C-alpha positions in Angstrom: 99.0 95.2 90.1 102.8 95.8 88.0 100.3 96.0 84.6 98.9 99.3 86.2 101.5 100.0 88.0 104.9 99.1 86.8 105.5 99.4 91.0 107.7 96.4 89.2 105.6 92.1 89.2 104.1 92.2 92.7 101.5 89.5 93.2 99.3 88.3 95.8 100.9 85.1 95.5 103.7 86.0 96.2 103.4 87.3 99.7 102.6 84.4 102.7 98.7 83.6 103.6 98.2 85.5 106.6 100.1 89.2 107.1 102.3 90.6 104.5 99.4 88.9 102.4 96.5 90.5 103.9 98.0 94.0 103.8 99.0 93.8 99.9 95.6 93.3 99.2 94.4 95.6 101.5 96.9 98.5 99.8 96.1 96.2 96.1 92.0 97.7 97.2 93.7 101.7 97.8 95.3 101.8 94.3 92.8 99.5 91.8 88.8 100.1 92.3 86.1 97.8 90.6 84.9 101.3 89.2 88.6 102.6 87.2 91.7 99.4 87.4 94.4 102.6 86.2 96.9 103.1 89.4 97.5 106.1 88.9 94.1 107.8 88.1 93.0 106.0 91.4 95.8 108.1 93.1 94.6 111.4 91.9 91.6 111.1 93.3 92.3 110.3 96.8 92.9 113.6 99.5 96.3 114.0 101.3 95.7 112.5 103.6 93.7 108.9 101.9 97.6 109.5 100.4 99.2 109.2 103.4 97.7 106.4 104.2 98.5 104.4 101.8 102.2 105.2 101.4 102.2 104.4 105.7 100.3 100.9 104.7 103.7 100.6 101.7 106.4 101.7 103.5 104.6 99.0 107.1 104.6 96.1 104.6 108.2 96.2 102.9 109.6 96.4 106.7 107.7 94.0 107.6 108.3 92.3 104.1 112.3 92.4 104.7 112.3 91.3 107.9 110.8 88.0 107.3 113.7 87.8 104.7 115.8 88.3 107.1 113.8 85.9 109.2 114.3 83.2 107.3 117.7 84.3 105.4 119.3 83.9 108.8 117.7 80.4 110.0 118.9 78.8 107.0 
């Protein structure tokens, strides 16, 4: 996703198996299509409603990842 969207070096392996990885894969599937690999083209083609859904998914994943990292750091 980094090469296509410049979001940073996030990849599937950065998330543990389970809900966080599944959420990441869902978002990636919304942004990168087999018919068009460039994220910017896919985002431009989204309806406003679909774009809002993807933004909400990104925010939810961010919050869930922050929570999981906080739990790990508190247990260390």
